N, C-alpha and C positions, 0 to 999 in steps of 0.2 A: 530678265534673260538676255544674254549677249547675242549678237548677231551670229557668231559661230556656233553657239548652242542651237540657236533657231534653225541653222542650216542642217545640223546634226538631227534635229528633230524631223525636219522635212524629208531627210533621207532614211528616217527610222526604219522604213519597210525595206530598204536596200541593205544588203550585207556589206559592211565596212571590213576590210582587212585589218588585222591587229595593227600593222604598220600605220595606216592611215589614221586609225583612231587614236593611236599614240601621238601622232603629229597634231591632231586636231586638239587633243587635251594638253598637249605641250603649248600650243598657241593660246589657249585659254589662260593657262598659268602666265604666259608672257605678258598677255593683256592686263592681268592683275598687277604685275610689276611696273607696266608703263603708267597705269593709273596711279599706283604709289609713288612714282616718279614725277608726277605732275600732270600728266596728260588727262584729258576728260575720257570718259568711257568711249564716246563717240569718236574722238581723235585716235585712241588707241587701236579701236576696231578698224578704222580707215586706213591707219598706217600699216596695220598687219595685212590688210587686204591689198593695198597698193604695192607692198613689198613682199608679197608671199613667196616669190622665188628665193630672195635673200634670207628670210625667216626659215624656209625649208632647207636651205643650205646649212644654216646655223644649227638646225636640229640634227641633220645627219653628220655635222662636223663634231657633235657631242657637247655642245654648249648646253648649260643648264637654261631654264628659262630666265632666271635672274640675270645671267651673264649676257644673253641675247637682248634683254630689255636695256641693260646698262650700255651695251654697243649702240643700240638704237637711239637712245637718248644723248649719246656722246656728240 
């Protein structure tokens, strides 16, 4: 289970709005592309957490998870 998924489970009793849930799921997908691009799972999670504002901007700018991961790995 990824750190992002663990955080979602911790907030299980809290209601997440659909937009927040979509962002979290998008980040989980980005994480997979970062790992596929050579990062360890820990590195991918850490990078997303450290750059959460940048990734959030990419989400709202309409990038796919794959596009955001490619940008992050560039």
